[in-house]
N, C-alpha and C positions, 0 to 999 in steps of 0.2 A: 496274786498278785505278784508278776517276773521281778527278778531282783534289784534288777537295773530301777525299773518304777519306782518299787519300792524305797529305795536309795534317794533316787531322785523325789520321793513324797516326804522321806524325814526331812531332808533339807527346806526344801520347802515350808515344812510344820514348824520348823525352827526360827526363818527367817519370817516365817508372817505370826509366828507367836499363838500359834495354833496347837501349840504341843497337849493341851488338854483335850482336843477334838478324839474321838475314833476315828480309824483310817478312813473309813468309808465315810464320814462326813466330812473329815480332810480330803479325802479327793475329788470331794465336790467340788470345794474350793479349790483344789488346785485343777481341774479340769475348768473351771471358771476363768482363770487367772490366766492359762495356757492358750485359751482356745480365745477369749477376747485381748489378750496383748495382742495376737495376730493382727488384730485388724484395728485396734487402737492402742499406737506406740510411747503414750504417755504414760508418767505413774497415777496409778489408782488403788483407791483400797477395795480389796475383793470381796470385803461385806456388801460395798455397795452394788452389788454386782449377783448377789445370793442371794436365793431366795426363801431361806428358812426351811425348818420342818414343819409339814404337814400343810394340808391342800394349800398345796402350790401347784396343780392343775398338771400334774408331772413335767414340772418345770424347775433343774435346779439351779441355772443361773439365765440370769437375762440383763442385755446393755441395750442401751436406745445411741446411735450416733447420730446427732443431727448436725450437719455442714459440718460435720469430720469433728465435733465436739462430742464427749459423754456426759450425758445429760442424766438428771437424777428428779428435775422439778419441771412443771408448766412454766415458770419464770423464766427457767433457761433457753423453754422453746423460743418462747418470748423476745425475749431480748436478742437471740441468736436472729431471727428474723429481721426484729428492728436493724439489727446491723448489718448484717447481711441482703435484704432485701429478696430472700428467698429460701425456703426449705427444702435439703436433704436428707433424708433419712433410712436407716442402716440397722431393723431389728435384728437382734442376734440372739438365739437361745439356745441352753445347753442342756443335755439332758447326762449323768455320767454315774457307771456304774463300775463298782472296785473288780465286780467279777471276771472272769477270762474269758467268755462267751459274748455274745451277740443274739439278744433275744427279740426274735419279731413280733413277739406278742408288744412287747415296752416298747419298740420302735414304732409298731403303730401308735400306741397311747401317747407316745409325745406329739406326731402327728397333732393327733385329736386335742392334745391339751393345748397347743401354737394354736388351730385353731378357735378355741374356746375361750383363748384369751381375747380373741378381736370380736368375739360375738359381743352383740348391744344386749342381749339377754341369757348371758352363758350358765350352762346346766353343771357347771364343778363349782366347788366351793373355792373360796379364794382368802388366802392368810392376807394379812396387812399388806407384805411386801406387795406380792398380785394386784391385789386394789389399788395402790397406789402408780405402780408402774404401767396399771389399763387406763389409769387417767391422761399417763403421757402420749400414750398411742392414741387417744381419743383427742387428743388437741394438735396434737402431728395432721390427722386426718379434718379435722374443724378448720386446719391451715389450707386444706386443698388446694385450693386457687393460688397461695404461695408455692407448690409444688412445681414450680418452672421447669426443673430438670426431670422431670415423669414422677411417676407412684413411688413411695420405698421402696427397698430392698428386703428382702426376709432370709433372713441364713440358722438353718435348724442344723446342731452337729449330736452328735448321740455319740460322747466317748467309753470304754470298756478296756479293761486290761488284756483282749482277746487278740487275736489276731484276724484281721477283715480279708475275706477270699473271694468277694463278688459271689459269694454265696444266691444260686436261681432264688431261692423264697423268701433270702432277706433283701436282694435287690431289687422285689416287686414289693415288700413292706414298704421301702425307702418311696419308690416312684410313686404308690398308690400315696402315701401321705403326702407329697409334693403337687400331687396334682391336686388333693383335698386344699391345699392351701391355695392353686395357683386357682382355683374355680372358685373362690372370692373375689376376684376381679379387684385384688387391693394394691398389689404389687407389680413394681416391674421383671423382677425376675423373683424365683423361690430358689433356693438350693438347699440340702440336707445330705449332708455329709458325714458319714460312720468314720469315726477315729479310734486306734487302736493303738496297742501299746508302744509300738516303732512311730507312730504318730505323735502320739503327745508327748513322747521323751524329746524328739526332735524340736515340737513347739517349745517346751519349757527349756532349751538348751538356747534357741534362739535369744527368748525371753534376756537370756543372761548376758548376752553378745553388744558390744556395741556395733552400729549402725556399718556398715561395708560394703562397698559398691567396686567393681573394676569395666573400666572403660576403655575407650580406644580414643586416643587424643591425637592427633594428626598432625591438624592447622593450629599450631600454636606457638607462640615466641616467651623463652624463661625472661620474666622480667632483670634488671639487675639487680644486686645483693642490695637489700635493705634490711637495718637494723632491727633486730628483733624476731625475722620472719626468715624462717629456714628456707622457702620456698615461694617461688610466684608465679605464674603460666598465667597467658591474657591471648586468645584465639576466639575462631569459631567452631562449635562442636556438633555436630549432627545432631539434630533432636532424637531422632534412636538413640544413640549414645547418651543424650540426657535421662531420657526413660530410666537409663539405669542406675542413673543416680537418683531418682525421682519416686521409683516403685520401687518395693518390696517384692520377694520371689514369687507373692499369686497374683503381682499385676494392680494390687492397691497402693495409692499416691501414701507418701510415708509422710503425715501430717507432724509428727516430731518435726521434722527439719527446720517448720517456719517456727519452733517457740521464741529466738529469739529475734524473729523479725518485728519491727515496731507497726508491720501493718497485716491483720488476718485478710482473706481473700474478700475480694468487697464483691463477688456475683458480678449482676446486672448493671453495668456502668457503662457507661462512652467509654472510657479509658482499653475496659476488659472488648468490650465492644470493636473498637480498632482491633484488637490484636486476633478476633475471631474471623473478621471481616479479612483481615490477610492471610492469614490459614486458609480459608475457604477460598480466596481468590487465584484462580490458576495461573493470572499474569503477576501477582504482586507476592506469592507462598513463597519464590528463591529470593525476594527482595528483603525475607523478615531480617537476616539481618544487621540491614543496613538503615531498615525500619523499627527496631526495638532498643533497647537500652541495655538487654540482655539480663544476666544472673550471675552474682558472685557467690561463689562456695567458700567458706573454710572451713579446715580439715584440721585435725592434730596431728596426724600421719599420712603420710603419701608414701610409696612405693610406686617407682619408676622403671621401664624396662621399655626405653625406646619408646614408642608412640602408645605405650600401655600402663595404665595407672592402676594403683589400687587404693582406695582412697576409704578410710577409716576414721570413724568417730568426727563426722561433720555437718556440718549445717549450712542453710541456703538463708544468707541474710538478706541478700538482696535480689528480688524477680520472685516476688511471693504470686503477683498477678498472674504474669508472665507464665508462670509454671503451672499453675492452674487450667489456666485456658489453654494449654499447649497439653496439658492430661486429658482434657476433654477432648481438644479434636486428634488423639494420638494414633488413632486409625489413618490420620490423613497428613501424614509429614512427609511424605518422601521429597528430598529437594530443601528441608529445611534446615537451617543452621541458626545454634543459637551462640549470641555473642557471649564467650563465657570467661569471668576472671575465677582464677582456683590460687589462694592465699594459705600457706599453711604456718600454721601459729600456735603457740601455747600460751601467747601474751593476751591476758584478757583486756589490757587497756588499748590494745592495737584493734582488737577485736571488736571492742565496746565505738571505736574511733570511726575503724571501716561500719559497723551499721550506721553509725550515726551520718557519715561521709555521703553513704551510697544509696542513704534514704531521704537526704536533702535536696532532692527534686521537686519533691512533694509534702505537701503541709502534712507535718507529723502532729499531734496530740502530745501535750505534757504528758497526758498521764499515762501514753503509751508506750514512754521512756522510762521508765519508772522500773523497768527490767533491767535496765542499763545501767542505771544509777551507783555513785561508790556504794552506797549505803546495803546495799543488797550484798556486796562484798562483805562489808562489815558483820551483817547478820549470819553472813557465814561462819567466820572467825570465831563470833558470840558463842554460835549454836558448838563448835570446838571445842570450847574453851571448858563444857561440861564431859565429867567422864561416866565409864561404868551405866547404868540404871536412869542416869540423869541425862546421858548423851540422846541428841536428836540431831539429823541431818539437814540440812539446809540445802534444797534443792534450785540452786539458779539456773538452772541449765537441765532442759529436758533430757532423762533419761542420766544424769549425772554419774547414780551409784547404780546402772541397773548393772553392772559388770563386778563390782567393787564386793571381795571375799568380807564375811564377815560383819555385812551392813544387816540388819534386820529390817524390810523391808516396811514394817510399819512405825518406824522411826524417823520415817524421812517426810518430810513436811514440804510442799512445793509452795511457788510465791501464789499461786493462786489459794490453795489450802490458809495460806500465811493471812492474805487480805481476809476472806470470811470468818477465822477466829479473832481476829483482831477487833476487827467490825463488831463482831455480838459480845464479845467478853468487855471492850474497854469505848466501845464508843456505845453500846447499849443498841443497838441494831442488828439483834440474831431474825427478825422476820423479817430482812432483806437479805439474808444470809444465800438464801438457795437461788438467787439471782447469780447472773454470770457477772465474771470476777470484774468483767470489761465494763459490765453496766453498773456493779457495786461501786467499781471506782469514780465514775463520773458520780455519784452522791457522795463521796465521802472525801473523794478531792487530795488537797491539803494536809489530811489529817491523819494523813499515813505516809508511813516512810519519809518523814523529813530529816535531814541529817542531823540536827538536834534532840533525836527521840531518842530516850535511853532504850536500847536493844533489851533491854529486861522484860517491856511489857512484850514484844514481841515472843520471846521464847516463852515466858509464861503462858499466852494464849493459847501455841501449840504445843506444851507440854501439858496443859489440859487438856487441849483434845484427845491427844497419845490418850493418858489417862483413861478420858470418859472410852475411848474404844475399846480401852482394854476391858473395862468392865461391863461392854457391851457385848465382847467376845465370851469374856470367862463366866456370864449369867449373872454377874452381880448387880447388875444392872437391867430391866428385862430391854427388848428390842424393841416394846410397843410404844418407848417411849422416843426412839430414833427420830421422827417427823420433829423433835423439839428437843432436838442436841443443841443445838446452838443457842436458845433460851436456856437451858442450864449449863452451859459454859458464861455465861453472863451473869446468872442467880449464883455460883458458887463464888465470881468474884464478890458479890455483896455479903454471901454470907460468912466467906472467912476474911476479907481486908476490908469491909465495908464500903459505905457509900463515898465516904468523902475520900476522893482519888487526888492526887496532884497532878500538876500537869506534867505530860510526858516528858518534857524533857529537864526536870525539876529533880535533883541530888534526890529528895524523899522519892521518888517514885523506884527507886533499887528497893529501898525498904520498906514501901507496900508490896512489892512484886513477891518481895522474900520472904514477906507473912504467906502470900497465898503459894507461894513455891514450898516452903517446909509442911503445909498442909498436903499439897499435888504431892510431894515425894514421900509423903509415910502413909502406908497401905491401908493400915484401918483407919484413919482421919480422913483418907480423900475418897474412900468409900464409903463411908458416912457422911460426909457432906454432899455426893453430888447425890448420897439415896434421899437426904434432907429435899434437895433442890428438886428430886424427881416427884415427890410428895408434892410439893406447892404447883407444880406444872398437871399433876393427876388434879387436884383440888380445885383448880381454877378452871380446868378443862371440860371439868365434871365426865372425868374419863373419855373423851372420843378427842383424842391425840391424832390428828391427823392432816396434811399437811395445807389442808384449807384453814385449819384455825390458827394455825400457829403463824403464818406469811403474815398475819393483821398486825397492827401497830397497835391496834387495842390490845390484843392478847400479850403483848409484851408489855404495854402498861399493867394490863393486870397482874401478872404473874411479879412486878415488882412492888404494885400495892398491896401485894400477896407476902412479902418478907414479914418475918417476925422483929 
């Protein structure tokens, strides 16, 4: 392995708490993280996309993106369909070798393994991870009638620390493997991409950078000075220039730009159909700027030289629907101008006010505004109050800590993760935690993120998750228990603090959580109590721990009844 890649791998092992892994195993995670981060920009747990050792069908990493969301359960696929009315899927496969060369035999083997993954009668042995992910691909194709955007996309990546030189024999191997997958007639497109040392280095460096784009914005007006706002521009932006803001260097839409947007892309609905019809009409296309409310972009940094603008760390806080339809129609946007506001500010109160104001034209459900509440800021500050090994980082905003130095990525807690672990640990609903966060919010409603809740309950559940993931990584808890991770969190609360839980707003909750945290902060005690919880799960499940078993309310009730 070359010195640069080795150095980056060392940094990755530290930030991901993987220092106990050999370089070969760590490089697999490194490749998975780099490749999948290129396709999915939000924070994710690299262990959720790593296949594990043995019986992996020649695949080191796997991710399924459905409607732009990284999914790990069948429930999430169903929830996303119910929410968006369609299924748009991308399958991502990674094989990584820390060796300094490309092996034609291994590259062919990867293609065979991916093909076998989609087989209804697989020939290769499958470990628990592959079995679980095969259920996901089966559900996608069961929803074939909802694949309104066409068949899924399949992307295969082969990563080494060598140098790719388009060797004729290796290219032939790649083409043959790709053709075999195309012949399945399951995919809209199939790509097979070799990535060498230079490529993986660039991908890793991109994961550490804030989102940045350069555009030419000629037809604009500078708004008068506004308190708390560094600069504000309004005008019409050529659609081709807007695409530079909306897409990454590979041409994929930057899904993370819409994290703070209170509405997700709604797919096929009347409003979006009208936008499409306008863009497809030769008569109305040039009227788009008059017929559309446009987009609002908030940036933390803006450099201006004449009409050339460089935006850094920006988000699209209004115009999610418009942006997605423009992206769909990106090959036919000649003459289209997009009404655009660009606001430069670091004031969270102003940002939240803009989000609320610009999204007031359409109905916004209360649970969709949770991410904008002051309570999220309270949680962020509470998490900051802990130091050293007790420190966690509450990510209110997508990629908030992407470029932060000295931050172990495994200590980052997203809002989505917080919803799941809180519902599991303190609401006794681990069987529902595998659902999409938006669907879960509909069920738990006012039981979460209330202004008078003690923040201790959120930190405690987040730290319990961090500790459990650490035990999985270190091998102290067998990864076979991963499907029941949310039941384990619930059981630990019962085992340590007891079933008599005070109200979330009560001062007594601080003491209750402190009992829980004292156990979690202690290395030996936390390992022992999680092991005890695992034994309960194993007994109740009769050693059949899988996603179908653990996502039932009956299973949750059974493990509670089995408590000593």
